Every structure is written in C-alpha cells, then in structure tokens.
C-alpha positions in Angstrom: 0.0 0.0 0.0 2.5 2.6 1.1 5.8 1.7 -0.8 9.0 3.7 -0.8 9.0 7.5 -0.7 12.4 7.8 -2.4 14.2 6.3 -5.4 17.9 5.7 -6.1 19.7 7.8 -8.7 23.4 7.9 -9.7 25.4 11.1 -9.9 28.7 11.8 -11.6 31.1 13.2 -9.0 32.8 15.6 -11.4 30.0 17.1 -13.5 27.1 16.6 -11.0 24.9 15.1 -13.8 22.4 12.4 -13.0 23.2 9.0 -14.5 21.6 5.5 -14.3 22.3 3.5 -11.2 23.8 0.6 -13.2 26.4 3.0 -14.7 27.2 4.4 -11.2 27.7 0.8 -9.9 30.2 0.2 -12.7 32.2 3.3 -11.9 32.2 3.5 -8.1 35.4 5.7 -7.9 33.9 8.6 -9.9 30.2 8.3 -9.0 27.8 8.2 -6.1 24.3 6.8 -5.6 21.9 9.0 -3.8 18.3 8.6 -2.5 16.0 11.3 -3.9 12.4 11.9 -2.7 9.7 11.3 -5.1 7.9 14.4 -6.4 5.6 15.9 -3.7 7.3 14.0 -0.8 9.9 16.5 0.3 11.5 15.5 3.6 12.0 11.7 3.9 14.5 11.3 6.8 12.7 8.2 8.0 13.7 6.2 4.9 16.5 3.6 5.4 19.8 4.2 3.6 20.7 2.4 0.4 22.3 -1.0 1.0 24.4 -2.9 -1.6 
C-alpha cells in the first residue's frame, strides 16, 4: 500500500549530472548513488539508507 517514498539515482562526481544507477555501480570511484524523494514527498528522513 505505502511503498517507498524515495528512489535511487546515480550522480557523476565531477559534473554533477544524473546517470543511471547501473552505470554508477560500474564506476564507483567517480560516481555516487543517492536517494532522492519522489515528487511531492519533500523530507524523507525516516527512509533507510541504500544498501548494496
């Protein structure tokens, strides 16, 4: 019913551009994977962190 309020998104560390999570997992030295709130959700501090 409820589901997650965030989604994972990759980000290039140099340019700051969003990239697919699969690409970020392939390049862990130059990318990060972040949790971003879904539109309209705003603050989601209660969500668990991303686990590999």
